[in-house]
N, C-alpha and C positions, 0 to 999 in steps of 0.2 A: 548030364554031369553039372553043367552050369546052373541049371534050374535047381538041382538038389542043393548046391552050395548056397544059392540065394535064398532058398527056402529055410535052410538051417540058420543062415545069417539072420534072417528076419525073426525067427523064433528066439534066437539068443538075444538079439537087440531088444525085442519086446520085453523079455524078462528083465534085461538090464535097465530099461527105462523106468521100471517100478521104483528104483532107488534115486531117481532124479528129483531134486527138490521141487516142491509144488510150484514155487515161483517160476521155474524154468520148464516145467513139464508141458505146459500148454503153448509154449512158444518154440523153444529149441527142441524139446522132446517130440512134440507133435510133428514138427517139420521133418525131423530125422526119420521118424516112423513112416511118414508119408513117402519119402524118397526111397526108403528101404522096400516098401510095398510096391512102389513103381518099378524098382529093380527086379523084384520077383515077377511081376506081371510082364515086363519086357523080356525077361529071360525065357519065360514060357512062350510068349508070342514069337520070339526069334526061332525057337525050335520048330514051329509049325509054319513059318513064312517061306515064301518063294525066294529064289536067289537075289532078286532085285530088292525085295522088301527086307531081306535079312541084313543087308548092308546098312540100311537106314536104321533098323532096330538096334543093331550092334553099336552104331554111332551114338544113338540116344542112350543106350545102356552104359557106354563108356562115360558119357557126360554125367549121368546120374551117379555112377560110382565115384567119379572124381569129386562131384559136389558133396556127396556124403562123407568122403574122406576129409574134406575141409570142415564140414560141420562137426564131425567127431573130434577133429584136432582143436577146433574152437571150444568145444565142450570140455576137453581136457585142459586147455589153457585157462579157462574160466572156472575150473574146478567144479563144473556141473556134472561131469562124467568121471567115474573112478578110473584112475590111471591104468591099473592092471587090465581092466575091461577094455579100455581104449586101445591098448597094445594088441590084445587078442582080436578085437573087432576090426581094427585097421589092417591087421595082417590078413584077415579073411577078405577084406576089400581089395587088397593088393593082389591076392591070389586070383580073385574073380576078374580083376582088371587084366591080369596076364592072360587069362583064358579068353577074354573078349578080344584082346590084341592079337593073340595067335589065330583066332577064328577069322578076324578081319583080314589078316595077311593071307590066309588060304583062299579068301574070296576074290582077291585082286587078280 
């Protein structure tokens, strides 16, 4: 479930980044895409990891999600990223963050 959410998120963000101004595409846009891809990879890795490894993967995943939330907010504030798209993408990140938090609670 988390993997599918992160997969869908990456696909949507990838499409959204096409509208980012060229000036910001290779700094803010590239960094955002890299973190989104890392979220996708970590979510997949978490699904296949052992109990001990799972905690560490989830912590990293939570940090990456929070980092991307800040980057998207920055993109919205600087008018790099469309506000409507920001609302939708940040909502998806909040949902993934809740999933990760719930998963972490079950592992304690």
